[in-house]
C-alpha positions in Angstrom: 0.7 10.2 15.2 -0.2 6.8 14.1 -1.7 3.7 15.5 0.2 0.7 16.1 -0.7 -2.8 16.8 1.9 -4.8 18.0 4.6 -3.4 15.9 2.3 -2.7 12.7 2.0 0.6 12.3 -1.7 0.5 11.2 -1.9 3.7 8.6 1.3 2.6 7.1 -0.3 -0.9 6.5 -3.4 1.1 5.0 -1.3 2.9 2.5 0.4 -0.3 1.5 -2.8 -1.9 0.9 -4.3 0.9 -1.0 -1.2 1.2 -3.1 -1.1 -3.1 -4.2 -5.4 -2.9 -4.6 -4.5 -0.4 -7.2 -1.6 -1.7 -9.0 -3.5 -4.9 -9.0 -6.1 -3.0 -10.5 -4.0 -1.4 -13.4 -2.5 -4.8 -14.1 -5.7 -6.8 -14.4 -7.2 -3.5 -17.0 -4.4 -3.9 -19.0 -4.6 -7.8 -18.8 -8.2 -7.8 -20.2 -7.3 -5.4 -23.1 -4.4 -7.8 -24.1 -6.0 -11.1 -23.3 -7.6 -10.7 -27.2 -4.2 -10.5 -28.6 -3.4 -13.9 -28.3 0.6 -14.1 -26.9 1.2 -10.9 -25.6 2.2 -10.7 -22.3 2.9 -7.9 -19.8 6.0 -6.5 -20.2 8.0 -5.2 -17.2 7.1 -1.6 -18.1 3.8 -2.6 -17.9 4.5 -3.1 -14.2 6.2 -0.5 -13.9 3.8 2.0 -15.4 1.4 0.3 -13.2 3.7 0.6 -9.9 4.3 4.4 -10.7 0.4 5.2 -11.3 -0.4 3.5 -8.0 2.0 5.4 -6.4 1.0 8.6 -7.8 -2.5 7.6 -6.7 -1.8 7.0 -2.8 0.4 10.1 -2.3 -2.4 11.9 -3.6 -5.0 10.0 -1.5 -3.0 10.4 1.4 -1.2 13.8 1.1 0.5 14.0 4.6 1.6 10.9 4.7 5.1 11.7 2.8 4.8 8.7 0.2 7.3 7.9 -2.3 9.1 5.2 -4.0 11.5 3.2 -1.7 
């Protein structure tokens, strides 16, 4: 069961926001670590790793939501 406002599924929106926030936090942590190494940028691998870690995070936080990569 979920609550919708208009055509927005509130539960799914909350999960998506948690995912995006955690991914952003992980990427920011990597940027802070790399900023001291002049000329080093985040790689696609870094972003993919952060996305996978964030997905794992929200999957554990909301185990009954059946969360998986699209």
